[in-house]
N, C-alpha and C positions, 0 to 999 in steps of 0.2 A: 625308410619313410622320410618325407620331407621334414616333419616336425622334429624327428630325432636329429637329423642333420642340422636343421636350423638352430637348434639350441647349442650345438657344439661350437666352440670358439668364443662364446660370450662369457666373460668373467665379470660379474657384477660387484661393484663396491657401493656401500651405502654410508652416507654421512648423516648422523642423527644430531640435531640441535635440541638440547634438553634444558629446561629451566625450572619446571615444576612437575609434581607428581612423578617422581623418578621411578616409583614402583611400576607405573603404567609404561614408562619409557623402557624399563628393563624387559617388560613383556614384549614390547615391539621389537627390541633388539634381538631377543631370542627367536622370534619368528623369522627375521631376516637371516640370522646365522643358520638356523635349521633348514632354511631353504637353499643354502649354499652360497650366500653372499658374504663378503668381507665387510666388516662394520667398524667405523671410526665414530666415536661419540665425543661431542663437546658439551660440557656441563657448565651452565652459567655460574660465574663466580659468586653470584648472590644466593645460590642454593646452599642450604645448611650442610655442614660437614657430616652430620648424622645421616641425612638422607643420601648423601653421596656414598658414604661407607656402606649403607644398606644396599644400595644399587650394585655397587661393585661386588659385594658379597653374594648377591643373588645371581650375578653373572660370572662368578669365579670359576665355574666349571667350563667356561668358554674362553680358553686362554688366548685365542686369536683376536679378541676384541681390543681395539685401540682406544686410548683416551688422549685427546689433544689437549694442549695447555689451556687452562681455564682463563677466561676473561669475563668481565662484567659487560653484558649486552643490554642495550636500551632500544626500545622500539623506535624505528625511524632513523637510527644512527648507523654509522659505518661499522660499528663494532660487530654487527651481525655478519656483514660481509667479511670482516677480518677473521672472525671465528670460522666461517665457512672455508676461507682460504687455508687457514692453518690445518683444519681437519682434513681437507682434500689433499693438501700437500703431504701430510703424514700418511694418508692412505696410499697415494701413488708411490711414495718412496718405499713403503713397506711391502707393497704388493705390485711390483712393476708389470705383472701380467694382466692386470685389470683392463677391460675394454670399455666399460661404462661406469659412471658414478651417478647414483641417485641421491638427491638431496631431500631429506624428510625431517620432520620434527618428531619429538618423543610422543606426540599424540596422534601421529599418522598411522592408521591401521591398514595393513595390506589386506585387500579384499580377495585377491586371487593368489594362487600359489606363486612363489618366486620363480618357479620353473616356467609358468605362463609368461611372466614378464621377460625372462631371458630369451625364450623362444620368439617372443614378439620383437624384441630388439634385434635378434639375429636375422629377421627378414630383411633388414636394411642396416647393416652394421655401421655405416658411416653417417646415419641420420641422427641429428640432435633433437631431442624433444624438450623445447623450452618456449613458453609463451612469450612472444616478442613482437609487439605492435609499435608502430611509429608514434612517438609522442606528438608529432606535428600533424598527424592525420586523424588519430582516433583518441577521443576523450577516455582516459583510463581511470582517473582519480574519482573516488566516491567521497563527496563532501570535502575535497581538499584541493591540492594544486596539481596542475598538469604540466604545461610547458615551463611554468615558473619554477618548478622544482629543479630545473637545470640552469636557469639564468640568474637566480638569486643565491645569496649565501645563507646557510643554515647552521650556524655554530652553536645554537641553543637547543636544549631538549624541550620538545613540544609538550610532554606530559608534566615535567617537573618545573618548567619555566614558561608556562603558557602565556602569561601576560607579556613578558618581555619578548617572547617569540613573535607574538602578533604585532607588537609595536615595531619590532625590528623589520619585519616583512613590510609593514606599511611605510616605514621610513625609506626602505630601498625603493619601493614603488614610487614614492613622491619624488625621489631624486633620479628616477629612471635608470637605476643601476642594472647592468646586464653583463653577466659573466660570459666569457668566451669559452666555447666548447673546445676541447683538444682538437687539434688539426686532424681532419680525416674521420672524425667521429660524428655519427648521427644518433641522437638519443632514442632509445627504445624502452618500452615498459612491458611488464608482464608479471605473472605469478612468481612468487619467490621459490616455488618448488619445481625442480627441473630434473631431467636425466640427460647428461651430456656424455659424449664419447671422451675417453681419456686423451685422445689426440687434440680435441678442442680445448679441454681443460688445461692440458700442458701448454698449449699455445697461449692461453690467457695468462697462466701463472708465470710463464717464462718470457712473456713479451718484453722486449727491450724498453718499451715505454711504460712498463707497469707502474713505476713510481709516479710518473706524470698522471696516469689515469687514476691511481689511488688518491693522489692529492686532490684531484678535481672532484671525484665522487665522495670524498670524505666530508665535503661541505655541501653536498646535494641533499635533497629531501627524500627520505626513504630509499636509500641506495640499494637495499636488498631486492627491490623491485625493478632496478634499472642497470646495476653494474654488470652482472653476467648476461642479462638480456641484451645490453648494448654491445659488449665486447664479443659475444658469440657471433654477432653479425660480421665481425672482422675476420674470424678464423674458421667458422663452420663450413663444411662442405655442403651439407643440406640441412635445413632447419624445418622441422615440423612445428609450426607455431601453436603448440598445444601442450598443456601440462598433462602428464599421466596421473596426476593427483587430483581427485575430485575435491575442490574447495570452493565453497560459496560464501559470500559476504552479505551482511545486511546493509541497510541504507546508511549506517554510520561507518562502514568499512570494517566491521568486526566479523570474524569467521563464525559461521553457524556451528553449534555443537550438534553432534549426532548422538541419538539415543536408541534404545532397544527397538522402539517402534519404527525405526528407519531401516530395519534389517532387510525387508523384502525389496524396498526400492534401491538400496545399495547393491543388492545382488543383481537386480535387473539392469543396473547401470553398466555392469561389466567393466567398471574401472578397476585399475590395478591397486590404487591406494586411495584412502579417503581421510580427509582432515575436516573437522577435529573431533575426536571421540571423547565423550564425557567419561570420566574415570569410573563412574558408577554403572556404566552400560555393560554389565557382565554378560548379557546375552550376546551382544556384538563381539565382545572380546573372546567369548567361547566359540562362536560360530565361524568367525573369519580368522584366517583366510579359508575360503571354501575348500573342502576336501575334494580331490579329484584323482581318479585312477586312470591309468593308460597314458596316452600321449597328451602333451600340453595343448591347451585351447589357445588358438591364435586369433580369436575374435577381437575386433576393434572395440574400444570403449564406446558406450552409448549413453552418455549422461543426460541426454536431452530431456527425458521425462522427469528426472530428479530436478534438473534446473528449472523446468517449467513450474514444478511444485514450489520450489523456493521463490521463484519470481512472483507467484500468486501470493505466497506468504508475505513477501515484502510489500506488495500492494495493499494487502489486507491490513498489515501493521501500520502503514503510513496513512491509509484512507479510512480504515475502520469499515464496519458494515453499514450499508445505506440505512439512514434513519435511526441508527442506534446511538443514543447519547448516554454516556456513562461517566461516572466521576473519575475513573482512572485515566481516561483519554478524552476529555471534552474538547471538541474541535474548535478551531478559530472560526469566527464569523465568515461565512461565504467561502470557507475552505474545507467544508465537510464533504464526505462522499455521499452526496444525496441528502437533501433535507429530510425526506421521508422515505420509507422503504417500499411503498406501493402506491399506485394511483388511487385517488379519492375524488369525490365530487361535492361541490358546494352549490346549493341552490339559494339564491338570495331573492326575496320578494315572493316566491311561489307560495309559501305558507300564509302570506298575507292575502293573496288572491284566493287561494284554496285552503280553507282552514284545516281540512283533513288530508293535506297533500302527502305527508310522510306515510300515513297508513295506506293511501291509495298506491303510492309508488312502490312500497314494499311488496305489494301483491302482484306486480307485473315484472319486477327485475330480481335477480339473484344477488342481493347485496344487503348489508346491514343499513337500514334507513333510519336515521336518528332525527330527533327534533332539533331544537336550538342547543347544540353542544356548548356554545359560548354565551348562552342566555344569562341574564342578570340574576334571576331567581333560583334557577336550578339547572344542572346539566341534564338535558332531556335525552337520555339514552333511549334506544328503541324499546318500547314497552314501558317506558318511564320507571325503570328499576333504579333502586338506590345504589347498587353496585354494578358497574359496567364490566366489560371484558377485561381480563387481567386484574381483577379486583380494584379497578379504578373507581374512585369515589365520585358520587354525583354532587358532592358539596362544592358550590362555586368558589368558596374561599380557598379550598385546597387547590382547585383548578387554577385560580388566578395567581397563586403563588408561583406557578411555572406553566403558563398556558402552552408554551412551545413543547415542553416535555409531556404535557397532557396529550396533545394532539399526536405527536410522533409516537408515543407509547401505544396509544389506541390503534393507530394504523399498523404498527409493527406487530402487535399481539393478536389482532383479529385475523382470521383466515379469509374472510370475505372482504370485498370492496366496501369502504366506509363512505356513506353518504349522509350529509347533514344540512340543516337549514341555517341561514344566516340573515342578519338584519342590522341596520344601524343602531338598534337598541342593544345589540350584543357587545361583548368585549372586543374592542378594535385593535388590540395590541399585536395581533398576528397578521395584520393586513400586508405588511411588507414580506413577511415570511411566506405566506401563502402565494402571494403574487410572484415571487421569485422561485417558486418550487415547480420544476417541470412535471411533477406528478399530479399537480392540482388541476382540476377542471372546474371552472367557475361559470355558472349560468345566472346572470343578474338581470332582474327587472327593476329599473330605477323608479323611484317614487311609489312603489307598491306599499311601502310602510304607512302611507296615508290612509289606506283602506280601513284598517281597524279603528281609526279615529272617527269614522262615520258612525260606528255603533257605540261609541263612548258617550257617557252622559256628562262629560266635562264641560265647563263653561267655555265659550269661544276664546276668551283670553288665554286659558290654559292650553287649548288646542293650538292656538297660534304660537305659544311659547314652545310646546313640544315639537311642533312642526319645524320651527327654526333650529332647534337642537339637532333633530334627526336629519334635517337637510344638510346642515353643516357637516355632520358625521359622514353622510354618504358622498358629499362632494369631495371631502378629504380622501375617502377611499377610492373614488374614481380617479383622482389625480395619481394615486399609486398605480391603479390598473392601466392608466394611459402612459406610464413611464416607459422609457426605452429599456429598462432593466427587467421588465416582466418576462418570465419564462413559462408561466402557467398558460393553459389554454382558456381564453376568456371570451365569453359571448355576452354582450350587453344589449339589452332591449329596453327602450323606453316604455312606460306603462301603456300609452295609447297604441304603440306598435304591437305589443304583446296581446292586448285585448282585441286587436283586429284579427289576429290569426293564432289563437292559443294552441289549437290542436297541432298545427305543423311545427311550431316552436317546441312544444313538449315532445313530440315524436323525435325531432332532431336531437334533443338533449338525452333522451333515454337510449338512443341508438349507440351511445358511447359507453354503455354500461353492460354488465354481464347478462346474458340471456334476455336481450331486449325483445319486445313484441315488434312484429312487422307493421302493424297498424294499431291505432288506438280506437277501440270500439266506443269508448265513452271517456268523458273528462271527469275529474273529481268535482265535487260540489263547489261552486263558485260563491264567493261572498256577495252579499247584496250590495250593488254599486249605486243604488239610488241616492241622489244628493251629492255625488262626487263633484259634478261640474259646478253646482252652487257653492260647495265648500271652497273649491279652487278660486272661484270668482270673488268670494268674500275675503279669502286670505290675500288676494292681490289688491283688492280695494283697501285693505287695512294697512297696506304698506309692505307686506311680505310677498315677495315674488316667488311663486312655486316654479322651480327650475328643472325638476327631474321627472315630471309626470308626462311630458310630451314636448310639443313645440311651443308651449306657452299659452295656447288657446284653450278655452274650456272644452272638455270632452263632451260631445253631443249626447243629449239624453237618449236619442234614438239608438246610439251605440250601446248605451247601458242596457236598453231594453232588449236589443239583439243578443247581447251576451247572456242576459238572464234567461231569455227564451231558449238559448242553446243548451241549457241544463237538461 
């Protein structure tokens, strides 16, 4: 059979780079050895002598395991490349019959049997599996440097000397310092974890210009992601620009840890190795590599679904859930993932024209229709309850402590669309927030706030004073609604325009809501408009110009009579 023949001739060697949790690394080494691979282990010099002795004791029954000379390895430094070179050279010198070398860490878990990997490599014995993308064409770095990692000098440790590191990079940029690449070398980047043929590895390690290349990469930034990736391009017969190790990184460039609940997705990925496994994931460590009887499986890795899940996780972590504000990740202003979580509707002026507007509207649409949620005396939840959805208090003092949190929490917690009334009398602190929210639908009748004044018993001087205050508030709000930054859907009608055709405007407004009626058989009870034109005339003659009721002319009494008759 082809599978049996394909596996023949492949002798796999594995280099394990270990620095922590050496008990887990010993478990991984045993998996590789039991699968027929030769293993060379490099242990970071910073690991404690006790943990090293424990690891070697646990592997003492496997005499063919090699241990390369220990050195201290730092993230982003050439020491990682040097440790890989030493362990690889030791492996090649000790086992000259090896055909491939797989680089892995002590936390890399084989997902499929080693026999599957060997059979897969045997399908094309001269192919090198190493992610290698041009630094000039494809952005690789996550929150770091791309081309500059090759053109500037990096003698300082990024983690331990961060301030000096950043200052030195800025200094080099200011003086336009640019290192020269070794002649004939084009920079490539890719995953640190690879599987190369011993022919390619020997060509890299025995290259006559190796000292020159090592000197150059020693002062590069994160050379473990570029040294072998670049030099493999000089010597490989065929490169498959893909790592056989499943490794995903977050937005800060840190590898994601794999836990027990990732077992099914890892199995579906059909990848050969996964990094990085949490040391407490006992279910993963017991389950993988998957047991298989019969011939090896030659199926290609299919990590796409796992990668899509991780990409969604990254987006969720960066952006959060729409409309969810929480103490642990409060977003920057205008950088949130949606100001609110669902569409909502604001009616301004309608409850002034129709006193029972919210009750009427709740009877014809499938939504929670509230009164004035931002009113000064009380939060008018639907039904005028003291405690609203999600145990939100109707106390206006509690609401005004965080009006944005009040509104976003109500919209997020309620299953139905939220509809509420608004007026210049209400809290105006959310004007910009609502105007720049794409989920907001605003239907505004300007000047309607004057109608309740007709039924008040206040002296005219008090009416004039209140009119001036409310008009200033509505003018300021309209300036917001006319801004170029508005993202809400806004419909503004002057009072005279609305009174001329209330039925068509109301029908147009409710059509945007759940389960709307196709026609309006009747209108809600309209407030008595008698005396409105006289009030406007008197206000104008007193020196206060009513600017929001219409075109500035008195509303004809005949129009008032027609509107009243329409009831």
